[in-house]
N, C-alpha and C positions, 0 to 999 in steps of 0.2 A: 918518592915515600906516603907510604900512605900516610892520609892522613883521618883522625876517629875527630867524628864531631864532637865538643862537648856544650855542655849549660852553666850556670851560674849561679848552685843553687845551696853557699852560704857564706856568711866572710862572719872568723869566729873571732874573738881574743881569747885564744885557748895556747897566747905560743910563752916563752920561758921569756924574753925581750920585751924587753920595754918599753911601751906602743909599734907593736908590730903586733899585728892581725894577721890569722888562717887565712885565708883563700881556696876553696874546693868551687871545680867543678868534675862534674859530672860527665860519665859518657852518654852519647844522648842513644843509644843502643849499649846498649853492655855491661853490669855493673862495678862498675872501676873507681877508683873517685879523682882526681887529683889534687897534692896540695899547694900551695905556694904563699911562704908567708909575703906580706904583704905591709905598707907603712901603714899611717893611718890616715897621713894626708892622700892619697889611692880605694884603701879601706872608705870612708866614708863621702868621697867619689863616686865610688861602689851601691852602696846603700841609695844615696841617693840615686841616682837613676833606677836602680832596682826599687824603693817606694818612690817611685814620683816620682819625687817631689823638685818644686824647682826653687831654685835656692834665691836671693831675694839679691843679688849680684852671680854674674856668668862665675863660673868656676877653668879652669883654665878647656875643660876636655868639651867646659858650652862654647866657649871662643874656637879651638879647631873645629867643634860644627859648623856656623859659621862663620870663619874665612874659607874649610877646603868649600861650603854649601855654593857660596859666592864669585870663588875661582873654579865652578865646576869638576874639583875634584870630587870621588866616588872608592870610596872605605868603597873593596871588595871584602872585603875577612879578614884574621888574625891565627895567622900559625905559632903555634910555643913552638921554637926547631927544636934545644933542644937545651941540653941540660948538663951544667961540670961546674961536680962540690956544691953542688946543692943550689946553683943561682941559673938563675931558665934564660933561656933567650927568648926574646919572639919577633917577628914580623910582619907593620897592617902594610899589603898588596890593596894599590891602589889604583888608580892610571885616570886620565884630566880626555880631555877632548882634542888638543893637538897632537897624539901619540897617534901611534897605528892602535888599529883594535887589538889584537893579540897580542903588541906592550903590555907590560904590568912594570907601579915600582916597585918595591922588596923599601919599606922603610925600617929596618931595626930602634926595637924598643923597647923599656923595661915593660916586663912580663904587668900587673900589675899595672899598668900606660896601658896599651896593644889594649888591655880589658876592660876596660875603660871604657878605649874610646870601640871599643867594637860593640863593645853595648847604647851609647851617644851614639850614634851611627844605623843602630836597627842587624847588622849586618853579624856576623857564624864569628863563629873560633872555634876553630882546630888544633891536636896539635901532632906531629907525629906519632906512629905506634914508638919510636926508640926513648920516643919525652915517657908516654906513656910508658912503661914497658923494666925506665928509672923509676922513675921514681911512682906510676900510680898505683892503687889496689886498690884489691877486689874485697870490696862490702856489699851488701843488700839490707845495711841501718843504714833504712835513711829516714829516719827521725832524727839524730843527727845530724842527718846534711840537712832537712828540711828551714831554711830560709819561711820569719813569719812574711806578708808583703805587709804587715806597717809596723815598723819602728817600732822597738818593746821602754821607747820611754813611756806608756802609756800607767806598765806593770813596775812601771821604778818608783824608791818611797823622793821624799822631796827632800831628804840630807842626803842620796843617790847622786835626784837631776839642779843638784847645789853642787856636786864632786864637781858630777859628769858637766854642770857650764864655766868653772873656775877654771881647770884642767882644758879649753876648747877657746877661755878667752890670754888664756896665760897662753896658745898658742899658735891664737894671731885668725881662728881659723873663726871666726865669726859668728860667717854658714851659717857654717852646723851652730854655736848659741844662740845666733835664734831662735832659730825652728827647739828649741832644751826651753831659753827663756817663757817664751811662745806658751809653753806646758806647762812653765812654773805659771805664768800670772792665769794661765783660765781651771787650772786648781785654785788658784784665792781666791778664782771669786763667788 
């Protein structure tokens, strides 16, 4: 099956589902976009990786990265393999030194987790053509999809920052809460 190389271009909170975000992947050599609805914690992990933040304590993807390195597990690529009834399926392709050179381990994963892992390991993300045909759409409108290289906290009001901080603490998302807290403190100085 033909694999289409993708890149992460945005995480938007424009969904009708509470605590859900839309991950926008784009064809590297084309104009199709692939929107995937993901959860808050996965969106946060992807955003942290895209923004280059280092959380105070390791997130699960940081742990997976360190674990893999410790045991010489090489993450080769992530492939979005199918979409059925709005549910995306993905595989993380790996290899270890104790396997024959041509043998690859395929691990089933939620697409949001697979993308977060791909970003953490700096490995390519692909989708099969069938996925792009079913769920992708053609768009030349890049402005809607381009993600700022920095988090948008700087442009939020103190009231908005405090609301985000409350929600992060409620969800026990302390790493993100500390980033928001630091922004609030810096403004009060």
